[in-house]
C-alpha positions in Angstrom: -14.9 -22.1 -17.7 -11.9 -22.5 -20.0 -11.1 -19.6 -22.4 -8.2 -18.5 -24.6 -6.8 -16.4 -21.8 -6.9 -19.0 -19.1 -9.4 -20.5 -16.6 -12.3 -18.4 -15.3 -14.4 -19.3 -12.3 -16.3 -18.1 -9.3 -16.8 -18.9 -5.6 -20.2 -18.3 -4.1 -20.4 -16.1 -1.1 -23.7 -15.0 0.6 -22.6 -11.4 0.4 -21.4 -11.5 -3.2 -19.6 -14.0 -5.4 -15.8 -13.9 -5.9 -14.6 -14.0 -9.5 -11.4 -15.8 -10.3 -9.1 -15.7 -13.3 -6.2 -18.2 -13.6 -4.2 -17.1 -16.6 -2.1 -20.3 -16.6 -5.3 -22.4 -16.8 -4.6 -24.5 -13.7 -5.6 -24.1 -10.1 -3.0 -26.6 -8.9 -0.2 -24.0 -9.0 0.5 -21.6 -6.1 -1.9 -18.7 -6.5 -1.1 -15.0 -6.1 -3.3 -12.0 -6.0 -2.3 -8.9 -8.0 -3.5 -5.7 -6.2 -3.2 -2.2 -7.7 -1.7 0.2 -5.3 -4.3 3.0 -5.6 -6.8 4.9 -3.5 -9.0 1.8 -3.3 -6.3 -0.4 -1.6 -8.2 -0.7 1.7 -11.3 -1.9 -0.1 -9.3 -4.4 -2.2 -7.5 -5.8 0.9 -10.8 -6.2 2.8 -12.2 -8.2 -0.1 -9.0 -10.3 -0.2 -9.3 -11.0 3.5 -12.9 -12.1 3.1 -12.0 -14.3 0.2 -9.1 -15.9 2.1 -11.4 -16.6 5.1 -14.0 -18.2 2.8 -11.3 -20.4 1.2 -10.0 -21.6 4.6 -13.4 -22.3 6.0 -13.2 -19.6 8.7 -16.2 -17.4 9.5 -16.6 -14.6 7.0 -17.6 -11.2 8.4 -20.5 -9.5 6.6 -19.7 -6.7 4.1 -19.0 -3.5 6.0 -22.2 -1.5 6.5 -20.8 1.5 4.5 -20.3 -0.8 1.5 -23.7 -2.5 1.8 -26.3 -1.2 -0.7 -29.7 0.0 0.5 -32.8 -1.5 -1.0 -33.2 1.6 -3.1 -29.5 1.5 -4.3 -29.8 -2.2 -5.2 -33.0 -1.6 -7.1 -31.4 1.4 -8.9 -28.3 -0.7 -9.8 -30.5 -3.5 -11.2 -32.3 -1.0 -13.4 -29.1 0.5 -14.6 -27.7 -2.9 -15.6 -30.9 -3.9 -17.3 -31.1 -0.6 -19.2 -27.4 -0.8 -20.2 -27.7 -4.4 -21.3 -30.7 -3.5 -23.4 -28.9 -0.6 -25.1 -25.8 -2.7 -25.7 -27.9 -5.4 -27.4 -29.4 -2.9 -29.8 -32.8 -2.3 -28.2 -34.4 1.1 -28.8 -34.9 3.5 -25.9 -38.7 3.0 -26.2 -38.2 -0.8 -25.9 -36.0 -0.4 -22.9 -38.5 1.9 -21.3 -41.2 -0.6 -21.9 -39.4 -3.3 -20.1 -38.2 -1.1 -17.2 -41.4 0.8 -16.6 -43.8 -2.1 -17.7 -45.7 0.0 -20.2 -46.0 0.1 -24.0 -44.5 3.3 -25.4 -44.6 2.1 -29.1 -48.1 3.5 -29.5 -47.0 7.1 -28.6 -46.3 9.7 -31.2 -42.8 11.2 -31.4 -44.0 14.3 -29.6 -45.7 12.3 -26.8 -42.5 10.1 -26.4 -40.3 13.2 -26.4 -42.3 14.7 -23.5 -42.7 11.4 -21.5 -41.3 11.5 -18.0 -40.1 7.9 -18.5 -38.0 9.0 -21.4 -36.2 11.5 -19.2 -35.9 9.0 -16.4 -34.4 6.4 -18.7 -31.9 9.0 -19.9 -30.8 9.6 -16.3 -30.6 5.8 -15.7 -28.4 5.3 -18.8 -26.2 8.3 -17.9 -25.7 6.9 -14.4 -24.9 3.4 -15.8 -22.3 4.9 -18.1 -20.7 6.7 -15.1 -20.7 3.5 -13.0 -19.1 1.5 -15.8 -16.5 4.3 -16.2 -15.3 3.9 -12.6 -18.0 5.5 -10.5 -18.9 2.0 -9.1 -15.9 2.5 -6.7 -18.0 5.0 -4.8 -20.3 2.1 -3.8 -17.3 0.1 -2.6 -15.8 3.0 -0.7 -19.2 3.7 1.0 -18.9 7.3 -0.3 -21.7 9.2 1.3 -22.2 11.4 -1.8 -23.9 8.4 -3.4 -26.7 8.6 -0.9 -28.4 11.7 -2.5 
């Protein structure tokens, strides 16, 4: 997709797509990868190696088991994204809860909604989503055992 800041694209991988940004807008140039030298360098280099193998047609190893999400973590991440997207698009918390928990909360009085367990659960989901967006997602990539509470 062409944009004002260059060419954006993706390459499909069974274990997760690779996102590309070509600021010069052309893929015919020699490409380079910019890698921040931070505490996540090992994760970044592993991803680069997987990408390079995918590009050259070599067998790609699966995502390391420490980085793979459990079924519960995947389900939780999907819920976080859906809740965050709803909030970002202007949906009320009751509307978001109705979608996530498949129930109609619009008929509840203010007092009933305030004491609903789904309201508190949604608040936790949104707080966790905010933390993930703020950089906490790197704990998933690092395989940080603290995420498995």
